[in-house]
DSSP file (Angstrom, degrees, kcal/mol; ACC not computed):
  #  RESIDUE AA STRUCTURE BP1 BP2  ACC     N-H-->O    O-->H-N    N-H-->O    O-->H-N    TCO  KAPPA ALPHA  PHI   PSI    X-CA   Y-CA   Z-CA
    1    1 A X              0   0    0      0, 0.0    61,-0.5     0, 0.0     2,-0.4   0.000 360.0 360.0 360.0 140.9    6.7   24.1   13.0
    2    2 A X  E     -A   61   0A   0     59,-0.2     2,-0.3    64,-0.0    59,-0.2  -0.908 360.0-168.9-105.0 124.8    4.0   21.5   13.6
    3    3 A X  E     -A   60   0A   0     57,-2.8    57,-4.1    -2,-0.4     2,-0.5  -0.847  16.0-132.4-115.5 154.7    4.4   18.1   12.1
    4    4 A X  E     -A   59   0A   0     -2,-0.3     2,-0.5    55,-0.2    55,-0.2  -0.880  19.7-166.4-104.5 134.2    1.7   15.3   11.9
    5    5 A X  E     -A   58   0A   0     53,-3.1    53,-2.0    -2,-0.5     2,-0.3  -0.975  15.5-137.4-120.2 121.5    2.7   11.9   12.9
    6    6 A X  E     -A   57   0A   0     -2,-0.5     2,-0.3    51,-0.2    51,-0.2  -0.630  28.8-141.2 -76.7 132.7    0.7    8.7   12.2
    7    7 A X  E     -A   56   0A   0     49,-3.7    49,-0.6    -2,-0.3     2,-0.2  -0.733  11.4-154.6-100.3 146.2    0.7    6.5   15.2
    8    8 A X    >   -     0   0    0     -2,-0.3     3,-1.9    47,-0.1    42,-0.1  -0.649  43.0 -96.0-103.1 167.5    0.9    2.7   15.5
    9    9 A X  G >  S+     0   0    0      1,-0.3     3,-1.1    -2,-0.2    40,-0.1   0.830 125.0  64.1 -50.3 -30.2   -0.4    0.6   18.3
   10   10 A X  G 3  S+     0   0    0      1,-0.3     3,-0.5     2,-0.1    -1,-0.3   0.722  92.2  64.9 -66.9 -19.9    3.2    0.8   19.7
   11   11 A X  G X>  +     0   0    0     -3,-1.9     4,-1.6     1,-0.2     3,-0.6   0.170  64.1 118.8 -85.2  17.9    2.8    4.5   20.1
   12   12 A X  H <>  +     0   0    0     -3,-1.1     4,-2.9     1,-0.3    -1,-0.2   0.773  69.7  59.1 -64.5 -26.6    0.0    4.2   22.8
   13   13 A X  H 3> S+     0   0    0     -3,-0.5     4,-2.6     2,-0.2    -1,-0.3   0.959 107.8  45.4 -68.9 -47.0    2.0    6.0   25.4
   14   14 A X  H <> S+     0   0    0     -3,-0.6     4,-2.1     1,-0.2    -2,-0.2   0.906 115.3  48.4 -62.2 -44.9    2.3    9.2   23.1
   15   15 A X  H  X S+     0   0    0     -4,-1.6     4,-3.0     1,-0.2     5,-0.3   0.895 109.0  51.7 -63.6 -44.1   -1.4    8.9   22.3
   16   16 A X  H  X S+     0   0    0     -4,-2.9     4,-2.4    -5,-0.2     5,-0.2   0.952 110.2  50.8 -64.0 -42.1   -2.4    8.6   26.0
   17   17 A X  H  X S+     0   0    0     -4,-2.6     4,-1.2     1,-0.2    -2,-0.2   0.857 114.9  42.3 -56.2 -41.7   -0.3   11.7   26.8
   18   18 A X  H  X S+     0   0    0     -4,-2.1     4,-2.1    -5,-0.2    -1,-0.2   0.905 114.0  49.6 -72.1 -41.1   -2.0   13.7   24.1
   19   19 A X  H  X S+     0   0    0     -4,-3.0     4,-2.9     1,-0.2     5,-0.3   0.862 111.1  50.5 -68.9 -37.6   -5.5   12.4   24.9
   20   20 A X  H  X S+     0   0    0     -4,-2.4     4,-1.7    -5,-0.3    -1,-0.2   0.872 109.9  50.9 -67.5 -37.3   -5.0   13.2   28.7
   21   21 A X  H  X S+     0   0    0     -4,-1.2     4,-2.5    -5,-0.2    -2,-0.2   0.919 111.7  47.7 -72.2 -37.3   -3.9   16.7   27.8
   22   22 A X  H  X S+     0   0    0     -4,-2.1     4,-2.9     1,-0.2    -2,-0.2   0.927 113.0  47.5 -69.8 -43.1   -7.1   17.2   25.6
   23   23 A X  H  < S+     0   0    0     -4,-2.9    11,-0.3     1,-0.2     4,-0.2   0.855 113.8  47.5 -67.6 -30.1   -9.4   15.9   28.2
   24   24 A X  H  < S+     0   0    0     -4,-1.7     3,-0.5    -5,-0.3    -1,-0.2   0.927 117.6  40.5 -67.0 -45.1   -8.0   18.0   30.8
   25   25 A X  H  < S+     0   0    0     -4,-2.5    -2,-0.2     1,-0.2    -3,-0.2   0.896 131.6  20.6 -78.3 -35.5   -7.9   21.1   28.8
   26   26 A X    ><  +     0   0    0     -4,-2.9     3,-2.7    -5,-0.2     4,-0.4  -0.337  64.8 152.9-129.5  55.8  -11.2   20.8   27.1
   27   27 A X  G >  S+     0   0    0     -3,-0.5     3,-0.9     1,-0.3    -1,-0.1   0.757  75.0  62.4 -57.9 -21.8  -13.6   18.3   29.1
   28   28 A X  G 3  S+     0   0    0      1,-0.2    -1,-0.3    -3,-0.1    -5,-0.1   0.585  96.3  61.2 -78.1  -8.6  -16.7   20.0   27.8
   29   29 A X  G <  S+     0   0    0     -3,-2.7     2,-0.3    -7,-0.2    91,-0.3   0.479 100.1  60.5 -93.2  -5.0  -15.7   19.1   24.2
   30   30 A X    <   -     0   0    0     -3,-0.9    89,-0.1    -4,-0.4     0, 0.0  -0.925  65.7-143.7-131.0 151.5  -15.8   15.3   24.7
   31   31 A X  S    S+     0   0    0     -2,-0.3   115,-0.3   114,-0.1    -1,-0.1   0.896  87.9  69.1 -71.5 -47.6  -18.2   12.8   25.6
   32   32 A X  S    S-     0   0    0      1,-0.1     2,-0.3   113,-0.1    -2,-0.2  -0.348  77.5-138.8 -75.7 155.9  -15.7   10.7   27.6
   33   33 A X     >  -     0   0    0      1,-0.1     4,-0.6    -2,-0.1     3,-0.5  -0.769  21.3-116.5-114.9 159.5  -14.2   12.1   30.9
   34   34 A X  H >> S+     0   0    0     -2,-0.3     3,-1.4   -11,-0.3     4,-1.3   0.886 114.3  62.5 -62.8 -36.3  -10.5   11.8   32.0
   35   35 A X  H 3> S+     0   0    0      1,-0.3     4,-0.8     2,-0.2     3,-0.3   0.868  94.7  58.5 -56.2 -36.9  -11.7    9.7   34.9
   36   36 A X  H 34 S+     0   0    0     -3,-0.5     4,-0.5     1,-0.2    -1,-0.3   0.754 107.4  48.9 -68.3 -20.5  -13.0    7.0   32.6
   37   37 A X  H <X S+     0   0    0     -3,-1.4     4,-0.7    -4,-0.6    -1,-0.2   0.690 100.8  60.9 -91.6 -24.5   -9.5    6.7   31.1
   38   38 A X  H  < S+     0   0    0     -4,-1.3    -2,-0.2    -3,-0.3    -1,-0.2   0.690  98.0  61.6 -78.5 -16.1   -7.5    6.4   34.4
   39   39 A X  T  < S+     0   0    0     -4,-0.8    -1,-0.2     1,-0.2    -2,-0.2   0.860  98.9  51.7 -81.4 -34.3   -9.4    3.2   35.4
   40   40 A X  T  > S-     0   0    0     -4,-0.5     4,-0.9     1,-0.2     3,-0.4   0.747  87.0-164.0 -77.8 -21.8   -8.3    0.9   32.5
   41   41 A X  H  X  -     0   0    0     -4,-0.7     4,-1.4     1,-0.2    -1,-0.2  -0.262  51.2 -28.8  78.4-170.0   -4.7    1.3   32.7
   42   42 A X  H  > S+     0   0    0      1,-0.2     4,-2.6     2,-0.2     5,-0.3   0.861 134.2  57.9 -56.9 -41.9   -2.1    0.4   30.1
   43   43 A X  H  > S+     0   0    0     -3,-0.4     4,-2.3     1,-0.2     5,-0.3   0.928 106.0  51.6 -59.4 -42.5   -4.3   -2.5   28.6
   44   44 A X  H  X S+     0   0    0     -4,-0.9     4,-2.4     2,-0.2    -1,-0.2   0.957 111.0  46.3 -58.6 -49.0   -7.1    0.0   27.9
   45   45 A X  H  X S+     0   0    0     -4,-1.4     4,-2.0     1,-0.2    -2,-0.2   0.910 114.1  47.0 -68.5 -43.1   -4.9    2.4   26.1
   46   46 A X  H  X S+     0   0    0     -4,-2.6     4,-0.8     2,-0.2    -1,-0.2   0.859 112.2  51.8 -65.9 -35.6   -3.2   -0.3   24.0
   47   47 A X  H  < S+     0   0    0     -4,-2.3     3,-0.5    -5,-0.3    -2,-0.2   0.924 109.2  49.8 -58.9 -49.9   -6.6   -1.8   23.1
   48   48 A X  H >< S+     0   0    0     -4,-2.4     3,-0.9    -5,-0.3    -2,-0.2   0.865 111.7  45.6 -69.5 -37.5   -7.9    1.4   22.0
   49   49 A X  H 3< S+     0   0    0     -4,-2.0    -1,-0.3     1,-0.2    -2,-0.2   0.627 106.6  66.1 -74.7 -14.2   -5.0    2.2   19.7
   50   50 A X  T 3<  +     0   0    0     -4,-0.8     2,-0.5    -3,-0.5    -1,-0.2   0.275  63.2 133.8 -92.7   7.7   -5.2   -1.5   18.4
   51   51 A X    X   -     0   0    0     -3,-0.9     3,-2.4     1,-0.1    -3,-0.1  -0.477  68.6-107.3 -62.3 113.3   -8.5   -1.1   16.8
   52   52 A X  T 3  S+     0   0    0     -2,-0.5    21,-0.3     1,-0.3    -1,-0.1  -0.052  98.3   6.6 -46.4 126.0   -8.0   -2.7   13.3
   53   53 A X  T 3  S+     0   0    0      1,-0.3    -1,-0.3    19,-0.1    -2,-0.1   0.404  91.6 144.4  88.5  -4.2   -7.9   -0.2   10.5
   54   54 A X    <   -     0   0    0     -3,-2.4     2,-0.4    18,-0.1    -1,-0.3  -0.326  40.0-148.7 -73.9 161.4   -7.9    2.9   12.8
   55   55 A X  E     - B   0  71A   0     16,-2.9    16,-2.3    -3,-0.1     2,-0.5  -0.958  15.8-174.2-131.5 107.4   -5.9    5.8   11.8
   56   56 A X  E     -AB   7  70A   0    -49,-0.6   -49,-3.7    -2,-0.4     2,-0.4  -0.917   1.7-172.7-122.9 129.6   -4.4    7.9   14.7
   57   57 A X  E     -AB   6  69A   0     12,-2.4    12,-1.9    -2,-0.5     2,-0.4  -0.961   7.6-166.3-127.5 135.8   -2.6   11.1   14.1
   58   58 A X  E     -AB   5  68A   0    -53,-2.0   -53,-3.1    -2,-0.4     2,-0.5  -0.977  15.8-141.3-118.1 134.6   -0.7   13.4   16.6
   59   59 A X  E     -AB   4  67A   0      8,-2.9     7,-2.8    -2,-0.4     8,-0.7  -0.849  26.3-167.1 -93.9 125.5    0.4   16.9   15.8
   60   60 A X  E     -AB   3  65A   0    -57,-4.1   -57,-2.8    -2,-0.5     2,-0.7  -0.943  24.6-164.9-118.9 132.0    3.8   17.5   17.2
   61   61 A X  E >  S-AB   2  64A   0      3,-2.7     3,-1.8    -2,-0.4     2,-0.5  -0.942  84.7 -47.2-106.0 103.8    5.9   20.8   17.8
   62   62 A X  T 3  S-     0   0    0     -2,-0.7   -59,-0.1   -61,-0.5    -2,-0.0  -0.652 122.6 -30.2  64.9-116.8    9.3   19.3   18.4
   63   63 A X  T 3  S+     0   0    0     -2,-0.5     2,-0.6    -3,-0.1    -1,-0.3   0.327 116.6 104.3-105.8   3.6    8.4   16.5   20.9
   64   64 A X  E <  S-B   61   0A   0     -3,-1.8    -3,-2.7     2,-0.0     2,-0.4  -0.733  70.0-134.6 -93.8 121.7    5.5   18.3   22.4
   65   65 A X  E     +B   60   0A   0     -2,-0.6    -5,-0.2    -5,-0.2     3,-0.1  -0.641  32.7 165.5 -76.9 128.0    2.0   17.0   21.3
   66   66 A X  E     +     0   0A   0     -7,-2.8    21,-2.8    -2,-0.4     2,-0.3   0.273  58.7  14.1-129.6  11.5   -0.3   19.9   20.4
   67   67 A X  E     -BC  59  86A   0     -8,-0.7    -8,-2.9    19,-0.3     2,-0.3  -0.940  57.2-170.2-175.5 162.8   -3.1   18.2   18.6
   68   68 A X  E     +BC  58  85A   0     17,-2.8    17,-2.3    -2,-0.3     2,-0.3  -0.989   5.7 175.0-156.2 158.1   -4.6   15.0   17.8
   69   69 A X  E     -B   57   0A   0    -12,-1.9   -12,-2.4    -2,-0.3     2,-0.3  -0.962  12.5-152.9-162.0 166.0   -7.4   13.2   15.6
   70   70 A X  E     -BC  56  82A   0     12,-1.6    12,-2.7    -2,-0.3     2,-0.4  -0.997   2.4-160.4-143.0 138.7   -8.5    9.7   15.0
   71   71 A X  E     -BC  55  81A   0    -16,-2.3   -16,-2.9    -2,-0.3     2,-0.4  -0.994  16.6-174.5-122.1 139.3  -10.2    8.0   12.0
   72   72 A X  E     - C   0  80A   0      8,-2.3     8,-3.0    -2,-0.4   -18,-0.1  -0.991  29.7-111.4-132.7 132.8  -12.0    4.7   12.6
   73   73 A X  E     - C   0  79A   0     -2,-0.4     6,-0.2   -21,-0.3     4,-0.1  -0.442  42.0-172.7 -55.7 132.0  -13.7    2.3   10.2
   74   74 A X        -     0   0    0      4,-2.1     2,-0.7     2,-0.2     5,-0.1   0.033  41.7 -37.6-105.9-143.4  -17.4    2.5   10.7
   75   75 A X  S >  S-     0   0    0      4,-0.1     3,-1.1    -2,-0.1     2,-0.7  -0.762  98.5 -56.2 -91.3 116.4  -20.2    0.4    9.3
   76   76 A X  T 3  S+     0   0    0     -2,-0.7    -2,-0.2     1,-0.3    -1,-0.0  -0.409 129.4   9.9  65.2 -99.7  -19.7   -0.6    5.6
   77   77 A X  T 3  S+     0   0    0     -2,-0.7    36,-3.1    35,-0.1    37,-1.6   0.385 114.8  82.0 -94.3   4.4  -19.1    2.6    3.5
   78   78 A X  E <   - d   0 114A   0     -3,-1.1    -4,-2.1    35,-0.2     2,-0.3  -0.847  51.7-172.4-112.8 138.5  -18.7    5.1    6.4
   79   79 A X  E     -Cd  73 115A   0     35,-2.5    37,-2.6    -2,-0.4     2,-0.4  -0.837  20.1-127.8-123.5 174.3  -15.7    5.9    8.6
   80   80 A X  E     -Cd  72 116A   0     -8,-3.0    -8,-2.3    -2,-0.3     2,-0.6  -0.941   2.1-145.4-127.2 138.3  -15.7    8.1   11.6
   81   81 A X  E     +C   71   0A   0     35,-2.8    37,-0.5    -2,-0.4     2,-0.3  -0.895  34.3 170.7 -95.4 127.8  -13.6   11.1   12.7
   82   82 A X  E     +C   70   0A   0    -12,-2.7   -12,-1.6    -2,-0.6    35,-0.0  -0.931  40.5  21.0-136.0 160.2  -13.0   11.2   16.4
   83   83 A X  E     +     0   0A   0     -2,-0.3     2,-0.3     1,-0.2    -1,-0.1   0.808  63.9 177.4  57.6  37.5  -11.0   12.9   19.2
   84   84 A X  E     +     0   0A   0    -15,-0.1     2,-0.3    -3,-0.1   -15,-0.2  -0.564   8.8 157.3 -70.5 134.9  -10.1   16.1   17.5
   85   85 A X  E     -C   68   0A   0    -17,-2.3   -17,-2.8    -2,-0.3     2,-0.4  -0.958  22.7-173.6-155.8 136.7   -8.2   18.4   19.6
   86   86 A X  E     -C   67   0A   0     -2,-0.3   -19,-0.3   -19,-0.3     5,-0.1  -0.996  40.0-105.1-124.4 131.7   -5.8   21.4   19.1
   87   87 A X    >   -     0   0    0    -21,-2.8     3,-1.7    -2,-0.4     4,-0.2  -0.362  36.6-115.3 -56.7 140.3   -4.0   23.1   22.0
   88   88 A X  G >  S+     0   0    0      1,-0.3     3,-2.0     2,-0.2    -1,-0.1   0.870 112.0  57.8 -51.9 -46.7   -5.7   26.5   22.6
   89   89 A X  G 3  S+     0   0    0      1,-0.3    -1,-0.3     3,-0.0    -2,-0.1   0.700 109.6  46.6 -64.2 -14.3   -2.7   28.6   21.7
   90   90 A X  G X >S+     0   0    0     -3,-1.7     3,-1.1   -24,-0.1     5,-0.6   0.316  82.8 117.7-107.7   7.9   -2.7   27.0   18.2
   91   91 A X  T < 5S+     0   0    0     -3,-2.0    -3,-0.0     1,-0.2    -4,-0.0  -0.569  73.4  28.5 -75.9 141.6   -6.3   27.3   17.4
   92   92 A X  T 3 5S+     0   0    0     -2,-0.2    -1,-0.2     0, 0.0    -4,-0.0   0.564  95.5  95.8  86.1  15.0   -7.2   29.4   14.4
   93   93 A X  T < 5S-     0   0    0     -3,-1.1    -2,-0.1     0, 0.0    -3,-0.0   0.204 104.3 -98.3-115.5  12.9   -3.8   28.7   12.7
   94   94 A X  T  >5S+     0   0    0     -4,-0.0     4,-2.4     3,-0.0     5,-0.2   0.410  89.8 118.4  90.4  -2.2   -5.0   25.9   10.5
   95   95 A X  H  ><S+     0   0    0     -5,-0.6     4,-2.5     1,-0.2     5,-0.3   0.975  77.6  52.1 -65.0 -51.5   -4.0   22.8   12.5
   96   96 A X  H  > S+     0   0    0     -6,-0.3     4,-2.4     1,-0.2     5,-0.2   0.874 109.0  51.9 -53.8 -38.5   -7.5   21.6   13.0
   97   97 A X  H  > S+     0   0    0      1,-0.2     4,-2.8     2,-0.2    -1,-0.2   0.964 110.1  49.8 -60.3 -49.1   -7.9   21.9    9.1
   98   98 A X  H  X S+     0   0    0     -4,-2.4     4,-1.9     1,-0.2    -2,-0.2   0.876 111.5  48.2 -60.8 -37.6   -4.8   19.8    8.6
   99   99 A X  H  X S+     0   0    0     -4,-2.5     4,-2.0     2,-0.2     5,-0.2   0.933 112.9  45.3 -70.6 -41.7   -6.0   17.2   11.0
  100  100 A X  H  X S+     0   0    0     -4,-2.4     4,-3.3    -5,-0.3     3,-0.3   0.968 112.7  53.0 -67.1 -42.7   -9.4   16.9    9.6
  101  101 A X  H  X S+     0   0    0     -4,-2.8     4,-2.9    -5,-0.2     5,-0.2   0.884 105.0  55.8 -51.3 -43.3   -7.9   16.8    6.1
  102  102 A X  H  X S+     0   0    0     -4,-1.9     4,-2.2     2,-0.2    -1,-0.2   0.905 110.8  42.6 -56.3 -45.0   -5.6   14.0    7.2
  103  103 A X  H  X S+     0   0    0     -4,-2.0     4,-2.5    -3,-0.3     5,-0.3   0.971 114.2  52.1 -71.1 -52.2   -8.6   11.8    8.3
  104  104 A X  H  X S+     0   0    0     -4,-3.3     4,-2.5     1,-0.2    -2,-0.2   0.877 110.2  47.9 -48.8 -43.6  -10.6   12.7    5.1
  105  105 A X  H  X S+     0   0    0     -4,-2.9     4,-2.7     1,-0.2    -1,-0.2   0.848 113.2  49.0 -71.0 -39.9   -7.6   11.8    2.9
  106  106 A X  H  X S+     0   0    0     -4,-2.2     4,-1.4    -5,-0.2    -1,-0.2   0.869 112.5  47.4 -62.6 -35.3   -7.3    8.4    4.8
  107  107 A X  H  <>S+     0   0    0     -4,-2.5     5,-2.6     2,-0.2    -2,-0.2   0.880 112.9  48.6 -75.6 -40.0  -10.9    7.7    4.5
  108  108 A X  H ><5S+     0   0    0     -4,-2.5     3,-1.8    -5,-0.3    -2,-0.2   0.971 112.0  48.6 -57.7 -54.6  -10.9    8.6    0.8
  109  109 A X  H 3<5S+     0   0    0     -4,-2.7    -1,-0.2     1,-0.3    -2,-0.2   0.795 106.8  57.3 -54.8 -31.3   -7.9    6.4    0.2
  110  110 A X  T 3<5S-     0   0    0     -4,-1.4    -1,-0.3    -5,-0.2    -2,-0.2   0.217 119.0-111.2 -91.2  19.4   -9.5    3.5    2.1
  111  111 A X  T < 5 +     0   0    0     -3,-1.8    -3,-0.2     1,-0.2    -2,-0.1   0.679  62.7 155.5  64.0  20.8  -12.4    3.7   -0.2
  112  112 A X      < -     0   0    0     -5,-2.6   -34,-0.2    -6,-0.2    -1,-0.2  -0.494  35.4-152.6 -66.9 149.9  -14.9    5.0    2.3
  113  113 A X  S    S+     0   0    0    -36,-3.1    46,-2.8     1,-0.3    47,-0.8   0.665  72.6  21.3-101.2 -27.0  -17.8    6.9    0.8
  114  114 A X  E     -dE  78 158A   0    -37,-1.6   -35,-2.5    44,-0.3     2,-0.4  -0.990  59.4-145.7-145.5 154.0  -18.6    9.1    3.7
  115  115 A X  E     -dE  79 157A   0     42,-2.9    42,-1.4    -2,-0.3     2,-0.3  -0.985  23.8-178.0-113.3 116.6  -17.0   10.6    6.8
  116  116 A X  E     +dE  80 156A   0    -37,-2.6   -35,-2.8    -2,-0.4     2,-0.3  -0.751   5.6 177.3-109.8 167.5  -19.1   11.2   10.0
  117  117 A X  E     - E   0 155A   0     38,-2.2    38,-2.3    -2,-0.3     2,-0.4  -0.936  24.4-128.2-151.1 167.5  -18.4   12.6   13.4
  118  118 A X  E     - E   0 154A   0    -37,-0.5     2,-0.3    -2,-0.3    36,-0.2  -0.999  26.9-170.3-128.0 132.2  -20.3   13.4   16.6
  119  119 A X  E     - E   0 153A   0     34,-2.7    34,-3.2    -2,-0.4     2,-0.4  -0.845  27.2-110.9-120.6 156.2  -20.0   16.8   18.0
  120  120 A X    >   -     0   0    0     -2,-0.3     3,-1.6   -91,-0.3     7,-0.2  -0.705  42.7-115.0 -85.2 130.5  -21.2   18.3   21.4
  121  121 A X  T 3  S+     0   0    0     -2,-0.4    -1,-0.1    30,-0.4     3,-0.0  -0.322 100.2  30.7 -60.8 147.4  -24.1   20.8   20.8
  122  122 A X  T 3  S+     0   0    0      1,-0.1     2,-1.9     2,-0.0    -1,-0.2   0.319  79.7 120.6  87.7  -8.0  -23.2   24.4   21.6
  123  123 A X    X>  +     0   0    0     -3,-1.6     4,-2.1     1,-0.2     3,-0.8  -0.487  36.6 170.7 -86.0  67.1  -19.5   23.8   20.7
  124  124 A X  H 3>  +     0   0    0     -2,-1.9     4,-3.5     1,-0.2     5,-0.3   0.842  68.8  56.9 -54.6 -46.1  -19.7   26.6   18.0
  125  125 A X  H 3> S+     0   0    0      1,-0.2     4,-1.6    -3,-0.2    -1,-0.2   0.926 113.6  41.4 -53.7 -44.0  -15.9   26.8   17.2
  126  126 A X  H <> S+     0   0    0     -3,-0.8     4,-2.8     2,-0.2    -1,-0.2   0.918 113.7  51.4 -67.6 -47.2  -16.0   23.1   16.4
  127  127 A X  H  X S+     0   0    0     -4,-2.1     4,-2.5     1,-0.2    -2,-0.2   0.867 110.8  49.7 -59.0 -38.0  -19.3   23.2   14.5
  128  128 A X  H  X S+     0   0    0     -4,-3.5     4,-2.0    -5,-0.2    -1,-0.2   0.900 110.9  49.6 -74.0 -31.0  -18.0   26.1   12.3
  129  129 A X  H  X S+     0   0    0     -4,-1.6     4,-0.8    -5,-0.3    -2,-0.2   0.939 112.5  46.8 -65.1 -46.6  -14.8   24.2   11.6
  130  130 A X  H ><>S+     0   0    0     -4,-2.8     5,-2.4     1,-0.2     3,-0.6   0.894 110.9  51.2 -60.9 -40.9  -16.7   21.1   10.6
  131  131 A X  H ><5S+     0   0    0     -4,-2.5     3,-1.9     1,-0.2    -1,-0.2   0.873 104.9  57.7 -61.3 -37.3  -19.1   23.0    8.4
  132  132 A X  H 3<5S+     0   0    0     -4,-2.0    -1,-0.2     1,-0.3    -2,-0.2   0.762 105.2  53.0 -62.5 -21.6  -16.1   24.7    6.6
  133  133 A X  T <<5S-     0   0    0     -4,-0.8    -1,-0.3    -3,-0.6    -2,-0.2   0.238 128.4 -98.2 -97.2   6.2  -15.0   21.3    5.8
  134  134 A X  T < 5S+     0   0    0     -3,-1.9    24,-0.3     1,-0.3     2,-0.2   0.476  73.5 144.1  90.8   4.8  -18.3   20.3    4.2
  135  135 A X      < -     0   0    0     -5,-2.4     2,-0.3    22,-0.1    -1,-0.3  -0.553  26.2-171.7 -71.9 135.4  -19.9   18.5    7.2
  136  136 A X  E     -F  156   0A   0     20,-2.6    20,-2.0    -2,-0.2     2,-0.3  -0.904  33.5 -90.5-124.4 158.7  -23.6   18.8    7.6
  137  137 A X  E     -F  155   0A   0     -2,-0.3    18,-0.3    18,-0.2     2,-0.1  -0.521  46.9-146.5 -72.4 126.7  -26.0   17.8   10.4
  138  138 A X  E     -     0   0A   0     16,-2.9    16,-0.3    -2,-0.3    -1,-0.1  -0.428  19.5-117.9 -90.0 166.9  -27.3   14.3    9.7
  139  139 A X  E    S+     0   0A   0     -2,-0.1    -1,-0.1     2,-0.1     2,-0.1   0.731  82.3 104.8 -67.2 -27.4  -30.7   12.9   10.4
  140  140 A X  E    S-     0   0A   0      1,-0.1    14,-0.5    14,-0.1     2,-0.3  -0.298  75.3-119.1 -63.3 134.2  -29.2   10.3   12.7
  141  141 A X  E     -F  153   0A   0     12,-0.1    12,-0.1    -2,-0.1    -1,-0.1  -0.581  29.2-136.3 -76.2 133.9  -29.6   10.8   16.5
  142  142 A X  E     -     0   0A   0     10,-0.9     2,-0.1    -2,-0.3    11,-0.1  -0.229  32.2 -78.8 -73.7 168.2  -26.3   11.0   18.3
  143  143 A X  E     -     0   0A   0      8,-0.1     9,-2.3     1,-0.1    -1,-0.1  -0.396  52.0 -97.6 -64.9 145.9  -25.5    9.3   21.5
  144  144 A X  E     -F  151   0A   0      7,-0.2     7,-0.3    -2,-0.1     2,-0.1  -0.441  37.4-127.5 -72.6 142.8  -26.8   10.7   24.8
  145  145 A X    >   -     0   0    0      5,-3.2     3,-3.0    -2,-0.1     4,-0.1  -0.386  36.8 -88.1 -86.6 164.8  -24.3   12.7   26.7
  146  146 A X  T 3  S+     0   0    0      1,-0.3    -1,-0.1  -115,-0.3    -2,-0.1   0.755 124.2  67.4 -46.8 -29.3  -23.4   12.0   30.5
  147  147 A X  T 3  S-     0   0    0      1,-0.1    -1,-0.3     3,-0.1    -3,-0.0   0.655 102.5-132.2 -73.9 -10.4  -26.4   14.3   31.5
  148  148 A X  S <  S+     0   0    0     -3,-3.0    -2,-0.1     2,-0.3    -1,-0.1   0.407  89.0  67.3  82.4  -0.8  -28.8   11.8   30.1
  149  149 A X  S    S+     0   0    0      1,-0.1     2,-0.2    -4,-0.1    -1,-0.1   0.797  81.7  64.5-116.3 -58.3  -30.7   14.5   28.3
  150  150 A X        -     0   0    0     -6,-0.0    -5,-3.2     1,-0.0     2,-0.3  -0.515  65.6-146.8 -86.1 145.7  -28.7   16.0   25.5
  151  151 A X  E     - F   0 144A   0     -7,-0.3   -30,-0.4    -2,-0.2    -7,-0.2  -0.795  20.1-109.0-101.0 146.8  -27.6   14.1   22.4
  152  152 A X  E     -     0   0A   0     -9,-2.3   -10,-0.9    -2,-0.3     2,-0.6  -0.403  36.0-115.7 -68.1 155.4  -24.5   14.6   20.3
  153  153 A X  E     -EF 119 141A   0    -34,-3.2   -34,-2.7   -12,-0.1     2,-0.5  -0.837  23.4-143.6 -91.2 128.6  -24.9   16.0   16.9
  154  154 A X  E     -E  118   0A   0     -2,-0.6   -16,-2.9   -14,-0.5     2,-0.3  -0.806  20.4-176.0 -91.4 125.9  -24.1   13.7   14.2
  155  155 A X  E     -EF 117 137A   0    -38,-2.3   -38,-2.2    -2,-0.5     2,-0.3  -0.875   0.4-174.7-124.5 155.9  -22.4   15.3   11.1
  156  156 A X  E     -EF 116 136A   0    -20,-2.0   -20,-2.6    -2,-0.3     2,-0.3  -0.972   9.9-172.1-148.6 153.8  -21.5   13.8    7.9
  157  157 A X  E     -E  115   0A   0    -42,-1.4   -42,-2.9    -2,-0.3   -22,-0.1  -0.982  29.2-113.8-148.1 143.4  -19.7   14.6    4.6
  158  158 A X  E     -E  114   0A   0     -2,-0.3   -44,-0.3   -24,-0.3   -45,-0.1  -0.438  16.3-163.7 -75.4 149.4  -19.3   12.7    1.3
  159  159 A X              0   0    0    -46,-2.8   -45,-0.2    -2,-0.1    -1,-0.1   0.462 360.0 360.0-109.2  -7.6  -15.8   11.6    0.4
  160  160 A X              0   0    0    -47,-0.8   -46,-0.1   -49,-0.0   -47,-0.1   0.397 360.0 360.0-121.3 360.0  -16.4   10.8   -3.2
């Protein structure tokens, strides 16, 4: 059985362990790279977890982290879904759905009107998952990826 656990800033070590696993397993799915996180050390992880109002969730099978997601307050009425990852052997079993719904519920309860995310173009399994949850591609241009040419796809869905 997989349980979802909402983390606090004090749980930064569990978040680090899960994020490192995600970046190592699926580097093509994220804009940031594993090397980016090894340079900052403990202070970088604590600061990242301590963003005011953030909502950080890890999926655990026993003590083993098998998924993660993050909700972050955005500008005004919009919040952001970030860092979604599910361990490959559990993909297709609904865990990604549960993680997205956890952030959507948090965003709704926090009175945000919309939830947005940035996805890597070509990551079709992720794009199908997001579309299934009501996200659509926004007009907004995403950030440039490390190649300096391709931009992230920004997707958004209403929460009200």
